[in-house]
matplotlib code that plots the C-alpha trace (Angstrom):
import matplotlib.pyplot as plt

x = [144.9, 143.0, 143.6, 140.1, 140.6, 144.0, 142.1, 139.2, 141.8, 143.4, 140.2, 138.9, 142.3, 141.3, 138.0, 139.1, 141.8, 139.0, 136.5, 139.4, 140.0, 136.1, 135.9, 139.5, 139.3, 136.1, 137.6, 141.0, 139.2, 139.3, 143.0, 143.7, 141.6, 143.7, 147.1, 146.7, 144.8, 142.0, 138.3, 135.6, 134.3, 137.6, 138.2, 135.0, 136.5, 138.9, 136.1, 133.7, 136.5, 136.7, 133.1, 133.1, 135.8, 134.3, 130.9, 132.2, 135.1, 133.9, 131.8, 134.5, 137.1, 135.3, 135.0, 138.6, 138.9, 137.1, 139.1, 142.3, 141.8, 140.4, 143.4, 145.6, 143.3, 142.7, 146.5, 146.9, 144.4, 146.1, 149.3, 147.6, 145.8, 149.2, 151.1, 147.9, 148.0, 151.8, 150.8, 148.2, 150.6, 153.3, 150.6, 151.3, 148.7, 144.9, 144.4, 147.5, 145.6, 142.3, 144.2, 146.0, 142.8, 141.5, 144.5, 143.9, 140.0, 141.2, 143.0, 139.9, 137.6, 139.9, 140.0, 136.2, 135.0, 137.1, 137.0, 133.3, 133.9, 137.2, 134.5, 132.2, 135.1, 136.3, 133.3, 130.3, 126.9, 125.7, 128.7, 129.1, 126.9, 129.2, 132.0, 130.6, 129.7, 133.4, 133.8, 131.0, 132.9, 135.9, 134.0, 132.8, 136.1, 137.7, 135.4, 135.6, 139.7, 139.2, 137.4, 139.7, 143.2, 141.9, 141.3, 144.7, 147.0, 145.3, 145.8, 149.1, 151.1, 149.7, 147.3, 149.5, 150.1, 146.5, 147.5, 151.0, 149.7, 148.2, 151.7, 153.1, 150.0, 149.5, 152.9, 152.7, 149.0, 150.4, 152.8, 150.2, 147.8, 150.3, 151.3, 147.8, 145.1, 145.1, 142.7, 141.1, 139.9, 140.5, 137.4, 138.1, 136.1, 137.0, 137.1, 134.0, 135.5, 132.4, 130.4, 132.8, 133.4, 129.7, 129.0, 132.0, 131.1, 127.6, 128.3, 130.9, 128.3, 125.5, 127.2, 129.2, 125.8, 124.5, 127.9, 127.3, 123.6, 124.5, 127.2, 125.4, 121.8, 119.9, 121.7, 121.6, 125.0, 124.1, 120.9, 122.6, 125.3, 122.4, 120.7, 123.6, 124.4, 121.2, 121.2, 124.6, 123.2, 120.5, 122.9, 124.9, 121.8, 121.1, 124.6, 125.1, 121.8, 123.3, 127.0, 128.5, 130.9, 129.1, 130.6, 127.4, 125.4, 121.9, 120.7, 121.8, 119.0, 116.5, 117.2, 114.5, 116.5, 119.4, 117.7, 115.9, 118.6, 120.8, 118.1, 117.7, 121.2, 121.0, 118.1, 119.2, 122.5, 120.8, 118.3, 120.8, 124.1, 122.1, 121.1, 124.8, 125.6, 122.6, 123.4, 126.9, 125.4, 122.9, 126.0, 128.7, 126.1, 123.5, 125.3, 128.5, 130.5, 134.0, 134.5, 136.2, 133.6, 130.6, 132.1, 132.7, 129.0, 128.8, 131.2, 128.5, 126.7, 129.9, 130.8, 127.5, 127.4, 131.0, 130.2, 127.1, 127.9, 129.5, 126.6, 124.1, 125.9, 125.8, 122.1, 121.5, 123.4, 120.5, 117.5, 118.4, 118.4, 114.8, 113.7, 116.8, 117.6, 114.1, 114.3, 117.8, 116.2, 113.2, 115.5, 117.0, 113.7, 112.9, 116.5, 115.5, 112.3, 114.2, 116.6, 113.1, 112.8, 116.0, 115.8, 118.8, 119.0, 118.3, 120.2, 123.2, 122.1, 119.3, 121.6, 123.8, 120.5, 119.7, 123.3, 122.9, 119.9, 121.3, 124.5, 122.4, 120.1, 123.3, 124.8, 121.7, 121.2, 124.7, 126.2, 122.7, 122.4, 125.6, 126.0, 122.7, 124.0, 126.9, 125.2, 122.9, 125.5, 126.9, 130.7, 131.9, 130.2, 131.3, 133.6, 131.3, 128.3, 130.4, 131.6, 128.0, 126.7, 129.5, 128.6, 124.9, 126.0, 128.5, 125.9, 123.4, 126.1, 126.5, 122.5, 122.6, 125.1, 123.0, 120.1, 122.0, 123.4, 120.0, 118.0, 120.7, 120.5, 116.9, 117.6, 121.2, 123.5, 125.5, 128.8, 127.6, 126.3, 129.7, 131.4, 129.2, 130.0, 133.7, 133.4, 134.3, 131.1, 128.0, 124.6, 122.9, 119.7, 116.6, 118.7, 119.0, 115.2, 114.9, 117.8, 116.1, 112.8, 114.9, 116.8, 113.5, 112.1, 115.4, 115.0, 111.4, 112.8, 115.3, 112.5, 110.6, 113.4, 114.1, 110.8, 111.3, 114.5, 112.6, 109.6, 112.3, 114.3, 111.3, 109.9, 113.0, 111.3, 112.7, 116.0, 118.0, 121.7, 122.6, 121.0, 121.5, 124.7, 123.5, 120.6, 122.8, 125.2, 122.3, 120.7, 123.8, 124.4, 120.6]
y = [94.1, 94.0, 91.1, 89.9, 89.6, 87.9, 85.1, 85.0, 84.6, 81.7, 80.0, 80.5, 78.6, 75.9, 75.4, 75.9, 72.8, 70.6, 71.6, 70.8, 67.3, 66.7, 67.2, 66.2, 62.7, 62.0, 63.1, 60.9, 57.7, 56.1, 56.5, 55.5, 52.5, 51.4, 52.5, 50.6, 47.6, 48.1, 47.0, 49.1, 48.3, 49.1, 52.5, 54.0, 53.9, 56.8, 58.7, 57.1, 57.1, 60.8, 61.5, 58.6, 60.3, 63.8, 62.5, 60.7, 63.1, 66.8, 67.1, 65.6, 67.6, 70.8, 70.1, 69.7, 73.2, 74.4, 73.1, 73.4, 76.2, 76.6, 78.1, 75.2, 72.6, 74.4, 74.8, 71.1, 70.3, 71.9, 70.3, 66.9, 67.7, 68.6, 65.2, 63.1, 64.7, 63.7, 60.1, 60.0, 61.1, 58.4, 55.5, 52.5, 50.4, 51.1, 50.3, 52.5, 55.3, 54.7, 54.8, 58.0, 59.5, 58.9, 60.6, 63.6, 63.5, 63.8, 67.0, 68.2, 67.5, 69.4, 72.5, 72.4, 71.8, 74.6, 77.4, 78.1, 78.7, 81.0, 83.0, 83.3, 84.4, 86.9, 88.4, 89.8, 88.4, 91.1, 90.6, 86.8, 86.2, 88.2, 86.2, 83.0, 84.1, 84.2, 80.8, 79.7, 81.6, 79.2, 76.1, 77.0, 78.3, 75.0, 72.8, 74.7, 74.4, 70.7, 70.0, 72.0, 71.0, 67.3, 67.1, 68.7, 67.0, 63.7, 63.6, 65.3, 64.8, 62.2, 61.4, 61.7, 65.2, 66.0, 65.3, 66.7, 70.2, 70.3, 70.1, 73.6, 75.4, 73.7, 74.4, 78.0, 78.0, 76.4, 79.1, 82.0, 80.2, 80.1, 83.8, 85.3, 83.1, 83.5, 82.5, 85.2, 83.3, 79.7, 78.0, 75.7, 72.4, 68.8, 65.9, 63.9, 60.7, 58.2, 60.8, 61.0, 57.4, 56.3, 59.2, 58.3, 54.3, 55.1, 57.1, 54.7, 51.7, 54.0, 55.3, 52.2, 50.4, 53.0, 52.6, 48.6, 49.0, 51.0, 48.4, 45.1, 45.9, 44.9, 42.3, 40.9, 42.4, 46.2, 45.6, 44.6, 47.8, 50.1, 48.5, 48.7, 52.1, 53.4, 51.9, 53.6, 56.8, 56.5, 55.6, 58.8, 61.2, 59.6, 60.3, 63.7, 64.8, 63.6, 64.7, 67.8, 68.3, 66.7, 66.7, 68.2, 70.5, 69.5, 72.8, 74.5, 72.9, 75.0, 78.0, 77.0, 79.0, 77.0, 73.6, 74.1, 75.6, 72.5, 70.1, 72.2, 71.6, 67.9, 67.4, 70.0, 68.1, 64.7, 66.1, 68.0, 66.0, 62.9, 65.1, 65.8, 62.1, 61.2, 63.9, 62.6, 58.9, 60.6, 62.1, 59.5, 56.4, 57.4, 60.3, 58.6, 61.6, 61.0, 62.4, 65.7, 66.4, 65.7, 67.9, 70.7, 71.0, 71.8, 74.7, 77.3, 76.6, 76.9, 80.0, 81.8, 80.3, 81.7, 85.1, 85.2, 83.7, 86.9, 89.2, 86.7, 86.4, 90.2, 90.0, 87.6, 89.8, 92.5, 90.2, 87.1, 83.4, 82.6, 84.0, 83.9, 80.2, 79.1, 80.7, 79.0, 75.6, 76.5, 77.4, 73.8, 72.0, 74.0, 72.9, 69.1, 69.7, 70.8, 67.8, 65.8, 66.7, 64.7, 62.3, 60.3, 63.3, 66.4, 69.5, 70.0, 73.6, 72.4, 70.6, 74.1, 75.9, 73.6, 74.0, 77.9, 77.5, 75.4, 77.6, 80.6, 78.5, 77.2, 80.6, 81.8, 78.7, 78.0, 81.5, 82.4, 78.9, 78.7, 82.1, 81.7, 78.5, 80.3, 83.6, 81.5, 79.2, 79.9, 81.1, 78.2, 75.7, 77.3, 74.3, 71.4, 73.5, 74.2, 70.5, 69.2, 71.3, 69.7, 66.2, 66.8, 67.7, 65.0, 62.5, 63.9, 63.6, 59.7, 59.6, 61.1, 58.4, 55.9, 57.4, 57.7, 54.1, 52.6, 54.5, 53.2, 49.7, 49.7, 49.4, 47.8, 46.0, 47.7, 47.0, 48.9, 51.7, 52.0, 51.9, 54.5, 56.8, 56.0, 56.7, 53.4, 52.0, 53.4, 52.3, 51.5, 50.5, 49.6, 49.7, 53.3, 53.9, 51.8, 53.9, 57.2, 55.9, 55.1, 58.2, 60.0, 58.4, 59.5, 63.2, 63.1, 61.7, 64.4, 66.9, 65.6, 65.8, 69.4, 70.3, 68.9, 71.1, 74.2, 73.7, 73.5, 76.6, 78.6, 77.3, 78.5, 82.0, 85.5, 86.6, 89.6, 89.1, 92.2, 90.3, 86.8, 86.0, 87.8, 85.4, 82.5, 82.9, 83.1, 80.1, 78.1, 78.7, 77.8]
z = [91.4, 95.0, 97.4, 96.7, 93.1, 93.5, 95.6, 93.1, 90.4, 92.1, 92.8, 89.2, 88.1, 90.3, 88.9, 85.4, 85.9, 87.2, 84.4, 81.8, 83.3, 83.1, 79.3, 78.3, 79.6, 77.9, 74.6, 75.1, 76.5, 73.3, 72.7, 76.2, 76.0, 73.0, 74.2, 77.3, 75.9, 78.4, 78.2, 78.1, 81.4, 83.0, 80.9, 82.1, 85.6, 84.5, 84.5, 87.3, 89.9, 89.8, 90.2, 93.2, 95.1, 94.7, 96.1, 98.8, 100.0, 99.7, 102.6, 104.9, 103.4, 103.6, 107.4, 107.7, 106.2, 108.9, 111.4, 110.0, 107.8, 104.3, 102.8, 104.1, 102.6, 99.5, 98.7, 99.7, 97.2, 94.5, 95.3, 95.6, 92.2, 90.8, 91.9, 90.6, 87.3, 86.8, 88.0, 85.4, 82.8, 83.8, 84.0, 81.9, 83.1, 83.1, 86.9, 87.7, 85.7, 87.5, 91.0, 89.7, 89.0, 92.4, 93.8, 91.4, 92.7, 96.2, 95.4, 93.3, 96.6, 98.5, 96.1, 95.3, 98.9, 100.2, 97.3, 98.2, 101.5, 100.9, 98.3, 101.5, 103.8, 101.2, 99.8, 101.6, 101.1, 98.7, 96.2, 96.4, 93.6, 91.3, 92.6, 92.1, 88.5, 88.0, 89.1, 86.8, 84.1, 84.9, 84.7, 81.3, 80.0, 81.4, 79.8, 76.2, 76.8, 77.5, 74.4, 72.3, 74.1, 74.4, 70.8, 69.7, 72.3, 71.9, 68.2, 67.7, 70.8, 73.1, 75.6, 78.5, 77.8, 78.6, 82.4, 82.2, 81.1, 84.6, 86.5, 85.5, 86.0, 89.5, 90.9, 90.2, 91.5, 94.8, 95.0, 94.6, 96.8, 99.6, 99.4, 98.8, 100.2, 104.2, 106.6, 108.3, 111.5, 112.6, 113.9, 116.9, 116.2, 116.9, 114.3, 114.3, 113.4, 113.8, 111.5, 109.0, 108.9, 108.6, 106.1, 103.8, 104.1, 103.1, 100.4, 99.0, 99.2, 97.6, 94.7, 94.0, 93.9, 91.3, 89.1, 89.6, 88.5, 85.4, 84.4, 85.3, 85.6, 89.0, 90.9, 94.4, 94.9, 94.0, 95.8, 99.1, 98.7, 98.4, 101.6, 103.7, 102.6, 103.4, 106.8, 107.6, 106.2, 108.8, 111.5, 110.4, 110.8, 114.2, 115.3, 114.1, 115.7, 119.0, 118.5, 120.4, 117.3, 114.5, 111.0, 109.2, 111.6, 110.9, 112.5, 109.3, 107.4, 109.7, 107.0, 104.6, 102.0, 102.4, 102.7, 99.5, 97.7, 98.3, 97.1, 94.3, 93.3, 93.6, 91.3, 89.0, 88.6, 88.5, 85.6, 83.5, 83.4, 82.0, 79.0, 78.6, 78.6, 76.4, 73.5, 73.5, 72.9, 70.3, 68.4, 68.6, 68.4, 65.8, 63.9, 63.9, 64.9, 66.6, 70.2, 69.3, 66.7, 68.9, 71.6, 69.3, 69.0, 72.6, 72.3, 71.7, 75.1, 76.9, 75.4, 76.1, 79.8, 80.4, 79.0, 80.8, 84.4, 85.9, 84.7, 86.0, 89.4, 89.7, 89.2, 91.8, 94.1, 93.4, 93.2, 95.0, 93.5, 93.6, 90.3, 88.3, 89.4, 88.5, 85.2, 84.5, 85.2, 83.0, 80.0, 80.8, 80.4, 77.2, 75.7, 76.5, 74.7, 71.6, 72.1, 72.0, 68.2, 67.3, 64.7, 62.7, 60.2, 62.5, 61.6, 63.9, 64.4, 66.5, 68.7, 68.9, 69.7, 72.6, 74.1, 73.9, 76.0, 78.6, 78.4, 79.6, 81.9, 83.8, 84.1, 85.7, 88.1, 89.4, 90.5, 91.8, 93.7, 95.0, 96.5, 98.3, 99.8, 101.2, 102.1, 104.7, 106.0, 109.4, 109.0, 111.2, 109.0, 105.4, 104.5, 105.6, 103.8, 100.9, 100.7, 101.0, 98.3, 96.2, 97.4, 96.3, 92.9, 92.5, 93.8, 91.0, 88.4, 89.0, 89.1, 85.8, 84.4, 85.7, 84.0, 80.5, 80.4, 81.9, 79.0, 76.4, 77.5, 76.8, 73.1, 73.1, 75.5, 78.1, 76.4, 73.3, 75.5, 77.1, 73.6, 72.3, 75.1, 74.6, 70.7, 69.7, 68.5, 66.4, 65.8, 62.3, 60.9, 63.1, 66.0, 65.9, 65.7, 68.8, 70.5, 69.9, 71.5, 74.3, 74.8, 74.3, 77.3, 79.4, 78.0, 79.6, 83.0, 82.9, 82.3, 85.4, 87.5, 86.5, 87.2, 90.9, 91.0, 89.6, 92.1, 94.9, 93.7, 93.6, 97.0, 98.9, 99.2, 99.1, 100.3, 101.5, 100.9, 103.1, 106.4, 105.4, 107.1, 110.1, 110.1, 109.3, 112.1, 114.6, 113.3, 113.4, 117.2, 118.2]

ax = plt.figure().add_subplot(projection="3d")
ax.plot(x, y, z, "-o")
ax.set_aspect("equal")
plt.show()
């Protein structure tokens, strides 16, 4: 195995572990809620705190990778993730578990924000799509394993072991990472403390206001949080434009391709992830399936996505991301149109068909789009650019959660909506009909958001991967 392939294999393991935890926790939430005697509003934070930390921390931690070494931050992330996983398994109280999940998320943010930069350091622009295709493979396989492992472990062993399983894998991965992943070149930069503080505070306030809105509806409290967060974001942009050593170099956004690619990632995540939440609400709330049975219906999409992602990544190396990524978003829109046909008695084969379409669409979009972003980022900004891409995606995921819960709350109470998502409640009678109308509205909103993502994806323009890195380096120095 070549050194490049060894590095890619370690990165894929990191992506796989993060993906496992994204699905395995959702399946285990009913058991965790019952075992720890927690309320629904508290239990949902076991998921949300992970997304919140990823949204807030990835850009800053990617910048730390630029300064202190991407391999150092990546390996540190693996170690923190492993420690956080052990803390989660030993948690005997729901608040301790939420805190432990935050620790785990810091490790996940270190891994994800620097993994894209390491791929960009290791592979030339004309081969990065193929590499990102394998990270897409790792994500889909991890999500698939999370469904299978989560159901089996939670049922027959105990929910604690969905976290303990990460510990031996993490220890081995840290050892391999220290041995094989090395920084080719250190970038001499300074920390931008005011920029990091203002950006972090802004994202905390904005994302927390979104979560509070999903939980309680519009209140003076979450409106105030959003307002202060928006003001801090404006101050952050003004500071960064004047700073000699900015946390996020806005000059990279002079590249039309990079700017439109990151924007497409945000809207794709905002539109697509809400569909996943809504489908789970449908399967568990209206069809009465338990979390494991509902997730099994999503397996075909993950299988198809994992098998096709490396191939799609190779195609993006040959033809660029514009057409491939836009077609991927188009397939997602078609899948949502299929979901619009769902009724209280629709065959489950319809759900499976839609998951396959989204699996292919995701395999076409993510490797192509991610490789394009890194191909057009300056080498000295790989970490912060990779982190910002992940931040945009994470904020979009939180927005998707808001869309799903808000749509559900049009027909049922928010507590019932949370119960459905956790698999502890289901709907009957006329409420189901009203709930179906609500999720149809949410599907239409998701299609509209994905159309915006598709327009941005197509509008990025044509690209030449063999020249992209040279142009990016020049733009970063202008």
